[in-house]
C-alpha positions in Angstrom: -0.4 -17.5 -5.4 3.2 -18.7 -6.1 4.9 -18.2 -9.4 8.4 -19.6 -9.4 11.1 -21.1 -11.6 12.1 -24.7 -11.5 14.9 -23.7 -9.1 12.2 -23.4 -6.4 10.3 -26.5 -7.3 13.1 -28.9 -8.1 13.3 -30.2 -4.5 10.2 -28.5 -2.9 6.7 -29.9 -3.6 3.8 -27.5 -4.4 2.2 -28.3 -1.1 5.4 -27.7 0.8 5.8 -24.3 -0.9 2.2 -23.3 0.0 2.7 -24.5 3.6 5.8 -22.3 4.0 4.1 -19.3 2.4 1.0 -19.7 4.5 3.1 -19.4 7.7 4.4 -16.0 6.7 3.0 -12.5 7.5 3.8 -11.0 4.1 4.6 -12.1 0.5 8.2 -10.7 0.9 8.9 -12.9 3.9 7.4 -15.9 2.1 9.7 -15.2 -0.9 12.7 -15.0 1.4 11.9 -18.2 3.2 11.1 -20.1 0.0 14.3 -18.9 -1.6 16.4 -19.9 1.4 14.7 -23.3 1.7 15.2 -24.0 -2.0 18.8 -22.9 -1.9 19.5 -25.2 1.0 17.8 -28.1 -0.7 19.9 -27.5 -3.8 23.1 -27.7 -1.7 21.9 -31.0 -0.1 21.3 -32.7 -3.5 23.7 -30.9 -5.9 27.1 -29.2 -5.9 25.5 -26.2 -7.6 22.2 -24.3 -7.6 19.8 -23.5 -10.5 18.2 -20.1 -10.9 15.8 -19.4 -8.0 13.2 -16.9 -9.0 9.9 -16.4 -7.2 6.8 -14.1 -6.9 4.4 -14.6 -4.1 1.0 -12.9 -3.8 -1.5 -13.2 -1.0 -5.0 -13.3 -2.4 -7.9 -12.6 -0.1 -11.4 -13.5 -1.1 -14.1 -12.1 1.1 -16.9 -14.3 -0.2 -18.4 -17.2 1.6 -18.4 -20.5 -0.3 -21.8 -21.7 -1.6 -23.8 -23.4 1.2 -24.9 -26.2 -1.1 -21.3 -27.3 -1.8 -21.4 -26.1 -5.4 -18.2 -24.6 -6.9 -18.2 -21.1 -8.2 -18.2 -20.2 -11.9 -16.1 -17.9 -14.0 -19.0 -15.4 -13.9 -18.8 -15.4 -10.1 -15.1 -14.6 -10.2 -15.6 -11.8 -12.7 -18.3 -10.3 -10.5 -16.1 -10.7 -7.4 -13.2 -8.9 -9.2 -15.5 -6.1 -10.2 -16.7 -5.6 -6.7 -13.1 -5.7 -5.3 -11.5 -3.5 -7.9 -14.3 -1.6 -9.7 -15.1 -1.7 -13.3 -12.5 -2.1 -16.1 -10.2 0.8 -16.5 -11.3 3.2 -19.2 -8.7 3.8 -21.9 -7.7 7.4 -22.3 -7.7 9.1 -25.6 -4.4 8.8 -27.6 -1.8 11.4 -27.0 -2.2 14.3 -29.3 0.2 16.5 -31.3 0.1 19.1 -28.6 1.2 16.6 -26.0 4.9 16.9 -25.1 5.1 13.1 -24.6 4.3 12.4 -28.3 7.4 14.1 -29.6 10.3 12.0 -30.9 14.0 12.5 -30.8 13.8 12.8 -34.6 11.4 15.8 -34.3 14.1 17.8 -32.5 16.8 19.8 -34.1 20.1 18.1 -34.8 23.5 19.4 -33.6 23.7 21.8 -36.6 20.4 23.5 -35.7 18.6 21.9 -38.6 15.4 19.9 -38.4 
């Protein structure tokens, strides 16, 4: 998965970016190579560069494709995510009055010792 600014994709096609990232052992190396390639392309075509921002994530899916050639559904993806990461996180109860994190700077005494 590549999320990037137009500074990456101005002179690099989507497929070229995927090909470069696929040759890398880690997302960090993929980012470095794509940034370097984009920067060099900017200098070939322009006298300046644009912002070059990128995030690369390697996604692994350990699920065989359907044998009948059908594509998966949204429900399949949700089930796959549940199996990979467990159920949705459970929201904790709100912080209470006794919780130190709930206090505000306005709850504390001012410099004169008054509240």
